[in-house]
C-alpha positions as CSV (number, residue, x, y, z in Angstrom):
1,M,109.9,159.9,163.0
2,D,109.9,161.2,159.5
3,N,113.5,159.1,158.7
4,K,111.6,156.3,159.5
5,L,108.5,156.6,157.7
6,T,110.6,157.3,154.8
7,Q,112.9,154.3,155.0
8,D,109.7,152.2,155.6
9,N,108.0,153.4,152.3
10,K,111.5,152.7,150.6
11,H,111.4,149.4,151.5
12,F,107.7,149.1,150.7
13,G,108.6,150.8,147.3
14,L,111.4,147.9,146.8
15,L,109.5,144.9,147.8
16,L,106.3,145.8,145.3
17,K,108.9,146.7,143.0
18,T,110.6,143.5,143.2
19,K,107.2,141.3,143.6
20,V,106.1,143.2,140.2
21,R,108.9,142.0,138.4
22,L,109.1,138.8,139.8
23,S,105.4,138.4,138.8
24,F,106.3,139.4,135.1
25,Y,109.0,137.2,135.3
26,F,107.1,134.2,136.2
27,T,104.3,135.6,133.9
28,V,106.4,135.4,130.9
29,L,107.7,132.0,132.3
30,L,104.3,131.0,132.4
31,L,103.3,132.0,128.9
32,T,106.7,130.9,127.6
33,S,106.3,127.5,128.6
34,V,103.0,126.9,127.7
35,I,103.4,128.5,124.1
36,A,106.5,126.1,124.0
37,S,104.8,123.1,124.9
38,G,101.8,123.8,122.4
39,W,104.6,124.5,119.9
40,S,106.2,121.2,120.7
41,V,102.8,119.1,120.8
42,W,101.1,120.4,117.6
43,S,105.0,120.1,115.3
44,T,105.0,116.3,117.1
45,N,101.6,115.8,115.6
46,A,102.2,117.7,112.9
47,V,105.2,115.6,111.6
48,N,103.4,112.6,112.6
49,Q,100.5,113.4,110.4
50,K,103.1,114.1,107.5
51,T,105.2,111.2,108.1
52,I,101.7,109.0,107.8
53,D,100.8,111.1,104.7
54,I,104.0,110.2,103.2
55,I,103.8,106.4,104.4
56,K,100.2,106.5,102.7
57,S,101.6,107.8,99.4
58,D,104.5,105.1,99.9
59,L,101.8,102.5,100.4
60,G,99.8,103.6,97.2
61,R,103.0,103.3,95.0
62,M,103.6,99.9,96.2
63,V,99.8,98.8,95.5
64,K,100.4,100.2,92.0
65,L,103.6,98.4,91.9
66,I,102.1,94.9,92.5
67,D,99.0,95.8,90.2
68,F,101.3,96.8,87.3
69,G,103.2,93.1,88.3
70,L,99.4,91.4,88.2
71,Q,98.9,93.0,84.8
72,E,102.3,92.0,82.9
73,K,101.8,88.5,84.5
74,F,98.0,88.5,82.9
75,N,99.0,89.7,79.6
76,E,101.6,87.1,79.4
77,T,99.2,84.5,80.0
78,E,96.7,86.1,77.6
79,G,99.8,85.9,75.0
80,L,100.5,82.5,75.4
81,M,97.3,80.9,75.4
82,A,96.2,83.0,72.5
83,K,99.5,81.5,70.4
84,T,98.6,78.2,72.0
85,A,95.0,78.3,70.9
86,E,95.8,78.9,67.4
87,E,98.5,76.6,67.2
88,I,96.4,73.4,68.2
89,S,93.5,74.6,66.4
90,K,95.1,73.6,63.5
91,L,95.9,70.0,64.8
92,D,93.6,67.5,63.4
93,N,93.6,64.6,66.2
94,L,93.8,64.6,70.0
95,D,96.9,62.8,70.3
96,A,99.0,65.6,68.3
97,C,97.2,68.1,70.5
98,R,98.3,66.2,73.8
99,Q,101.6,66.3,72.6
100,H,101.5,69.9,72.0
101,L,100.1,70.9,75.2
102,K,102.9,68.9,77.3
103,E,105.4,71.1,75.3
104,A,103.9,74.3,76.0
105,S,103.7,73.1,79.6
106,T,107.6,71.8,79.5
107,H,108.2,75.8,78.4
108,A,106.2,77.5,80.7
109,P,106.9,76.0,83.9
110,S,104.7,78.3,86.0
111,Y,101.5,76.6,85.0
112,Y,100.5,73.9,86.1
113,H,98.7,72.5,83.1
114,F,96.8,73.4,79.9
115,T,93.9,71.4,79.0
116,L,91.2,71.8,76.4
117,V,88.0,71.2,76.9
118,D,84.9,71.0,74.6
119,K,81.8,73.8,75.1
120,E,80.3,72.1,77.5
121,G,83.6,71.8,79.7
122,N,84.5,68.5,79.0
123,I,87.9,67.6,78.8
124,L,89.7,66.8,75.3
125,C,93.0,66.9,75.6
126,S,95.6,67.8,78.3
127,S,99.7,68.4,79.1
128,L,98.3,65.9,82.5
129,D,98.5,62.5,82.3
130,L,95.2,61.7,83.1
131,T,93.8,58.7,84.9
132,E,90.3,57.6,83.2
133,Q,88.3,58.8,85.9
134,Q,89.9,62.6,85.8
135,K,89.1,62.4,82.1
136,K,85.9,62.7,83.4
137,L,86.4,66.2,85.2
138,N,84.6,68.8,83.8
139,A,85.5,72.6,84.0
140,S,81.9,74.2,83.5
141,S,81.4,75.7,87.0
142,R,84.8,77.1,86.8
143,R,84.3,81.2,86.6
144,Y,87.1,81.5,84.0
145,F,85.4,78.8,81.7
146,Q,82.0,80.6,82.0
147,E,83.4,84.0,81.2
148,A,85.3,82.9,78.3
149,K,82.1,81.3,76.5
150,E,80.2,84.3,77.7
151,T,82.8,87.0,76.7
152,K,84.4,85.2,73.5
153,K,87.4,86.7,75.3
154,F,90.4,85.5,77.8
155,S,89.3,85.4,81.4
156,V,90.8,85.1,84.8
157,G,89.1,83.0,87.4
158,T,89.2,83.2,91.4
159,Y,91.1,81.3,94.1
160,Q,90.6,77.4,93.6
161,V,92.2,74.1,94.3
162,G,92.9,72.1,91.4
163,Y,90.6,69.1,90.5
164,V,93.8,67.2,89.4
165,T,96.7,68.7,91.0
166,Q,95.0,69.7,94.5
167,K,96.9,73.0,94.6
168,P,95.9,76.4,95.3
169,S,96.0,78.0,92.0
170,V,94.2,80.7,89.7
171,G,92.6,79.3,86.1
172,F,92.6,81.4,82.8
173,G,90.3,80.3,80.1
174,Y,90.7,81.2,76.2
175,P,87.8,80.5,73.9
176,L,88.5,79.3,70.5
177,I,86.2,80.6,68.0
178,D,84.6,78.7,65.1
179,S,84.1,79.9,61.7
180,Q,80.3,80.5,62.7
181,G,81.8,83.2,65.3
182,N,80.6,80.7,68.0
183,V,82.9,79.6,71.0
184,D,83.8,75.8,70.1
185,K,86.4,74.9,72.7
186,V,88.2,76.6,75.5
187,L,91.6,76.5,76.4
188,V,92.8,76.3,80.1
189,A,95.5,77.0,82.4
190,S,96.3,76.7,85.7
191,M,98.9,78.7,87.5
192,G,100.0,78.5,90.9
193,F,100.9,81.6,93.1
194,E,104.6,80.8,93.4
195,W,105.2,83.9,91.0
196,I,103.2,86.3,93.4
197,D,105.6,84.9,95.9
198,R,108.7,85.6,94.1
199,M,107.6,89.0,93.3
200,F,107.5,89.9,96.8
201,E,110.8,88.8,97.6
202,K,112.2,90.9,95.1
203,V,110.9,93.7,97.3
204,N,112.6,95.0,100.5
205,M,109.6,94.8,102.4
206,P,110.3,97.0,105.8
207,K,109.5,95.0,109.6
208,E,105.9,94.2,110.1
209,F,104.5,95.1,106.8
210,T,101.6,93.4,105.2
211,I,100.2,93.1,101.6
212,V,97.0,91.3,100.7
213,I,95.8,90.3,97.4
214,T,92.0,88.8,96.9
215,D,89.9,88.0,94.4
216,Q,86.3,89.0,94.0
217,D,84.9,86.9,96.6
218,G,87.4,88.4,99.1
219,I,89.5,85.2,99.3
220,V,93.4,85.4,99.7
221,I,94.9,84.9,96.6
222,S,98.4,85.9,98.4
223,S,99.9,87.6,101.3
224,Y,102.8,88.8,102.4
225,P,103.5,87.5,105.2
226,E,101.9,84.5,103.4
227,R,99.0,83.4,105.7
228,N,95.4,82.9,105.1
229,R,95.4,81.4,101.5
230,G,92.2,80.1,100.3
231,K,90.5,81.9,103.3
232,F,88.5,85.2,103.5
233,G,91.3,87.6,104.4
234,L,90.2,91.2,104.0
235,D,89.2,93.2,107.0
236,I,85.5,94.1,106.8
237,R,86.5,98.2,107.2
238,L,88.7,97.5,103.9
239,T,85.8,95.8,102.3
240,A,83.7,98.7,103.1
241,A,86.1,101.2,102.0
242,L,86.9,99.4,98.7
243,A,82.4,99.4,98.4
244,S,82.6,103.4,98.3
245,S,85.7,104.0,96.4
246,D,88.5,102.1,94.4
247,S,91.4,103.0,95.9
248,G,92.5,105.0,98.6
249,S,93.8,105.3,102.3
250,I,92.4,104.4,105.8
251,I,93.7,103.8,109.4
252,L,92.4,100.8,111.1
253,E,92.8,99.6,114.5
254,D,93.7,96.0,115.3
255,D,92.4,93.7,118.1
256,Q,95.8,94.5,120.2
257,K,94.7,98.4,119.6
258,R,97.1,98.7,117.5
259,K,96.9,101.3,114.6
260,W,97.4,100.3,111.1
261,V,97.8,102.9,108.0
262,F,96.5,100.8,104.7
263,S,96.3,101.8,101.0
264,Y,94.2,99.7,98.9
265,S,93.0,99.6,95.4
266,K,91.2,97.4,93.3
267,S,93.0,96.2,90.4
268,G,93.8,98.3,87.1
269,N,93.8,95.4,84.8
270,S,90.3,94.9,82.7
271,K,91.0,91.1,82.5
272,D,90.1,90.9,86.4
273,P,89.1,94.1,87.9
274,D,87.6,92.3,90.6
275,I,91.3,91.4,92.4
276,T,92.1,94.1,95.0
277,I,95.5,95.1,96.5
278,S,95.9,96.2,99.9
279,A,99.5,97.0,102.1
280,G,99.5,98.0,105.6
281,V,101.9,99.2,108.3
282,P,101.8,100.2,111.9
283,T,101.4,103.7,112.8
284,D,104.1,103.1,115.9
285,L,106.6,102.4,113.8
286,V,106.2,105.9,112.0
287,T,106.7,107.5,115.5
288,E,109.3,105.5,116.3
289,K,111.2,106.4,113.1
290,Y,110.7,110.1,114.2
291,K,111.2,109.6,117.7
292,P,114.7,111.5,118.0
293,L,113.3,114.6,116.4
294,I,110.2,114.5,119.0
295,L,112.7,114.3,122.0
296,L,114.5,117.0,120.9
297,R,112.0,119.1,120.2
298,W,110.6,118.4,124.0
299,G,114.2,119.1,124.9
300,V,114.1,122.5,123.4
301,T,111.1,123.2,125.5
302,G,112.3,122.1,128.7
303,V,115.7,124.0,128.4
304,M,113.5,127.4,127.5
305,F,111.4,126.8,130.7
306,I,114.7,126.3,132.9
307,A,116.7,129.3,131.4
308,L,113.4,131.4,131.8
309,G,113.3,130.5,135.5
310,I,116.9,131.3,135.9
311,L,116.7,134.5,134.8
312,G,113.8,135.5,136.9
313,L,115.8,134.0,140.0
314,I,118.7,136.4,139.1
315,E,116.8,139.2,138.9
316,A,114.8,138.9,142.2
317,R,118.7,138.2,143.7
318,R,119.7,141.4,142.1
319,T,116.1,143.3,143.2
320,N,117.0,142.5,146.5
321,R,120.8,144.2,146.9
């Protein structure tokens, strides 16, 4: 009787010990898997956030690079127009003026034309061969003309379609000042956007990368890929962001619920601070790039879970022997 009771107690003690050990291992297994899963999720999110931060930085540098290209072109234009204005101011007749502007246009193929207008905006001479009707055109409604007269400085216009060329372009105005310090005439130049397109082509753009350059009215001057030129093309949320800060980054969701990272900036060019530049890329491309690392981390979590399970089973069998 005592022997049977002793054996039952030993069996009960062994069973209790086994259950305690199994409970311990499965508790450790559970806690470890939770911690490992939490680490994997946290680290994955950390990788994505870190990568997005890097992308924001890269986009910001891209925006600054484009802005630098714009400034260089505007500075080049101002220098060219200043030189041309000085030269034609010394001419004593309009035929000589016309011939000089034709020569200037030949040496500067990026520009559609150079035209001299009086202080009322009426055409005096042009590099273009104008019809009698075209000679009656007036530049007084153009922003570059108004600002050149008002500031007595080189000015940059907004997106326009040329009166004569009928091509999308941006206009420039350079004032000719008389001996009394008043604006007597304005030299006008018109330039297409091919040079911006060429600037985009020189940069190795990532897949689905997008750039939009807009004027002060939010009208697209140029974009990559090329679309919506001459139309309002800036996301209203980007417009709101630009209203609160001159530069920064933002994550937006498009109509297909796809998230994009954008960096944006107003041009640092004092000649036209109203030009805005934005560059963006989808966030899922960022995730795709780091998918192997994410899968590796989830794989490590799975291996840890399986290993602890095997250890628990081995211990259970050893204890039952």
